[in-house]
C-alpha positions in Angstrom: -28.1 50.3 -5.1 -25.1 51.8 -2.9 -25.9 49.5 0.2 -25.3 46.6 -2.4 -22.6 47.6 -3.5 -20.6 47.8 0.1 -22.1 44.6 1.5 -20.4 42.5 -1.2 -17.4 44.4 -0.7 -17.6 43.4 3.0 -18.2 40.3 2.3 -15.5 39.0 -0.6 -13.4 40.7 2.1 -14.7 38.5 4.6 -14.1 35.5 2.5 -10.5 36.5 2.2 -10.1 36.7 5.9 -11.7 33.2 6.7 -10.0 30.9 3.7 -6.4 33.3 4.2 -4.3 34.0 1.7 -3.3 30.8 0.0 -0.8 33.0 -2.1 1.5 34.1 0.8 1.4 30.4 2.0 -0.9 30.9 5.2 -2.9 27.8 7.0 -4.5 25.6 4.6 -1.7 26.5 1.7 -1.6 24.3 -1.0 -2.5 20.9 1.8 -5.6 20.3 1.2 -6.7 20.0 5.0 -8.9 22.5 7.4 -7.2 25.1 9.3 -6.6 24.1 13.0 -7.5 20.6 13.1 -6.4 18.5 16.2 -5.5 14.6 15.3 -5.0 13.0 18.3 -2.4 10.1 18.4 -2.0 7.4 21.3 1.6 6.0 21.3 3.6 3.5 23.5 5.6 5.0 25.7 9.1 3.4 24.1 7.6 5.5 20.9 7.7 8.9 22.3 10.8 9.8 20.5 10.2 8.6 17.8 7.2 9.7 17.4 7.5 13.2 18.6 9.5 13.4 15.5 7.7 12.1 13.5 4.7 14.1 14.8 7.0 17.1 13.4 7.7 15.6 10.0 3.9 15.6 9.8 2.3 18.7 10.8 5.0 20.6 8.3 3.6 18.2 5.9 -0.3 19.5 6.4 -0.5 22.9 7.0 -2.7 24.1 9.2 -2.9 20.5 11.4 -1.8 19.7 14.8 -0.7 16.2 16.3 -2.1 15.6 19.8 0.3 13.3 20.9 -0.2 11.0 24.3 2.0 8.8 25.6 1.7 6.0 28.7 1.7 2.0 28.5 0.2 0.2 26.0 -2.6 -1.5 28.6 -3.1 1.8 29.3 -3.6 3.8 26.5 -5.8 1.0 25.4 -7.9 0.9 28.5 -8.0 5.0 27.9 -9.5 4.8 24.6 -11.8 1.5 25.4 -13.7 3.7 27.9 -14.4 6.6 25.3 -10.6 8.7 25.2 -10.2 10.4 22.2 -8.3 9.2 19.8 -7.6 9.2 16.0 -4.8 6.5 15.7 -3.2 4.3 17.9 0.4 3.0 18.5 0.8 -0.5 20.9 4.3 -1.9 21.8 2.9 -5.1 21.3 -0.7 -6.9 19.1 -1.8 -7.7 22.3 -3.2 -4.7 23.5 -4.3 -3.7 19.6 -5.9 -7.1 19.5 -7.7 -5.4 23.0 -9.5 -2.8 21.1 -11.9 -5.5 18.2 -13.2 -3.7 15.5 -12.3 -0.2 16.9 -8.9 -0.8 15.7 -8.8 -0.7 11.4 -6.9 -2.9 10.2 -3.6 -2.8 12.1 -0.6 -2.9 10.5 3.3 -3.6 12.1 5.9 -1.0 12.1 8.2 -1.9 14.2 9.8 -4.5 16.6 11.8 -4.2 19.8 13.3 -6.2 21.8 14.3 -5.7 26.0 17.7 -5.3 27.7 19.2 -4.6 31.0 19.3 -1.3 32.0 22.4 -0.4 35.2 23.5 2.7 36.3 26.8 3.8 34.4 29.9 1.8 34.9 27.5 -1.1 35.6 28.6 -1.0 40.0 26.8 -4.2 40.4 28.7 -5.7 37.9 25.1 -7.8 37.0 26.6 -9.9 33.5 23.6 -12.0 32.8 19.3 -12.0 33.0 20.0 -14.8 36.6 22.2 -11.6 38.4 19.1 -9.8 38.4 18.4 -11.6 41.8 22.3 -10.9 43.0 21.1 -9.8 46.3 22.6 -6.6 46.5 20.9 -5.5 43.4 17.7 -3.7 43.5 16.0 -4.4 40.4 12.7 -2.9 38.9 10.2 -4.3 36.1 7.1 -3.4 34.0 3.6 -4.3 35.1 2.9 -7.8 33.5 -0.2 -6.3 31.9 2.5 -4.1 29.4 4.1 -5.0 26.7 7.9 -4.7 28.3 6.0 -6.8 31.7 4.7 -9.4 29.6 7.7 -9.6 27.3 9.8 -9.7 30.9 7.8 -12.6 32.0 8.3 -14.7 29.0 12.0 -14.2 29.3 10.9 -15.6 33.3 9.3 -18.4 31.5 11.9 -19.5 28.7 14.8 -19.6 31.2 13.6 -20.7 34.5 14.3 -17.3 36.3 11.6 -15.5 37.8 13.4 -12.0 39.2 12.6 -10.3 42.7 11.6 -7.4 41.7 11.2 -4.2 44.1 8.2 -2.9 41.9 6.6 -3.3 38.8 6.1 -0.1 36.5 3.1 1.2 34.5 5.9 1.8 31.5 8.9 1.1 30.7 9.8 5.0 30.3 8.7 4.3 34.4 11.6 1.9 34.6 14.1 3.5 33.1 13.3 6.5 34.9 13.9 4.7 38.8 17.5 3.3 37.1 18.9 7.4 35.5 17.9 8.6 39.1 19.1 5.5 41.4 16.0 4.5 43.1 16.6 1.0 41.6 20.2 -0.5 40.2 18.8 -2.1 37.2 15.8 -2.8 35.3 14.8 -4.6 32.1 13.9 -1.9 29.1 13.6 -2.0 25.6 16.3 -1.2 23.6 15.4 2.1 22.1 14.4 3.2 25.9 18.7 2.4 27.1 19.7 3.8 23.0 17.9 7.1 24.5 18.9 6.9 27.7 22.8 7.7 26.4 25.5 8.0 28.8 22.7 8.0 31.7 23.3 4.4 32.0 25.1 1.4 30.9 23.3 -2.2 29.3 24.2 -5.5 29.6 22.0 -7.8 26.8 21.4 -12.0 27.3 21.2 -14.8 24.9 18.0 -14.8 25.9 16.8 -11.6 24.6 16.9 -12.3 21.3 14.1 -15.1 21.7 11.8 -12.7 22.3 10.4 -9.9 20.4 7.9 -7.5 20.8 5.8 -6.1 17.3 4.6 -2.6 17.2 1.5 -2.3 15.6 -0.4 0.6 14.0 -3.8 2.0 13.3 -6.7 4.7 12.8 -9.9 4.3 15.3 -13.4 3.8 14.0 -15.4 6.9 15.0 -11.7 9.1 14.6 -12.4 12.7 13.9 -10.3 13.1 10.3 -9.9 8.8 9.3 -8.4 10.5 6.0 -5.6 12.2 7.9 -5.4 9.3 10.2 -4.1 7.2 7.6 -1.5 9.8 6.0 0.2 9.9 9.6 0.3 5.7 8.9 1.5 6.4 5.5 4.1 8.7 7.2 5.1 5.8 9.6 4.7 3.0 7.5 6.9 4.8 4.7 10.8 5.6 4.3 10.6 8.4 6.1 8.8 7.3 9.2 10.6 4.3 9.3 14.0 6.3 8.9 13.1 7.5 12.2 12.8 4.3 13.6 15.5 2.8 12.8 18.1 5.5 14.0 16.1 5.3 17.3 17.1 1.4 17.2 13.7 0.4 16.1 14.0 -3.3 14.1 12.2 -4.1 10.6 8.9 -4.7 10.6 
């Protein structure tokens, strides 16, 4: 009988240690989420600042959940997901790259919009005043690859204006374009308004009337085969809800 009593006591202790002390606010306290759960979110490079903030808020709301973020060009991320890279949620900078996933993406919803702008060194030393000025002989310009949303948008502006930018390089992401300008490797680059805003006084900005006609819509979706579809859906609800939209709006994104 004594052995049985000891066994019961040990089992009870193990259960308490495994579950955590919910009364003291430990892992899983009142959230209903499993301990040490990871949510994999792949997001366009232009979403780095906003989705980092949204992920922090999500983790605060869900005890024991870690949001693992992966940022890159939308085309690159879509290809990685199709090849089996782990992802529960995908946020693209355009609908074209979301469409590449086909049935892998569950009911995508547009959550934000964005437009282009030209960035230069502070003070705009090359005197760039328009999209056409990117072809001035003394200006080194960089743009995104056409497969990426920022590059596709730039190509649309080129078609609309009849002006083809003679770019020194085509980068894999909008953040790479911005880096080339802020580090002095290029005189000018075409990025999103939100990226320019995030760079602050590291860049000067130049707009062109042609940019207003080219608006990128950003869709988000949970993915089939996700480890926790319900948790991914909650992340989407945060992005699409009041708090997520506030974070996006504060960073310069337009409404869906």
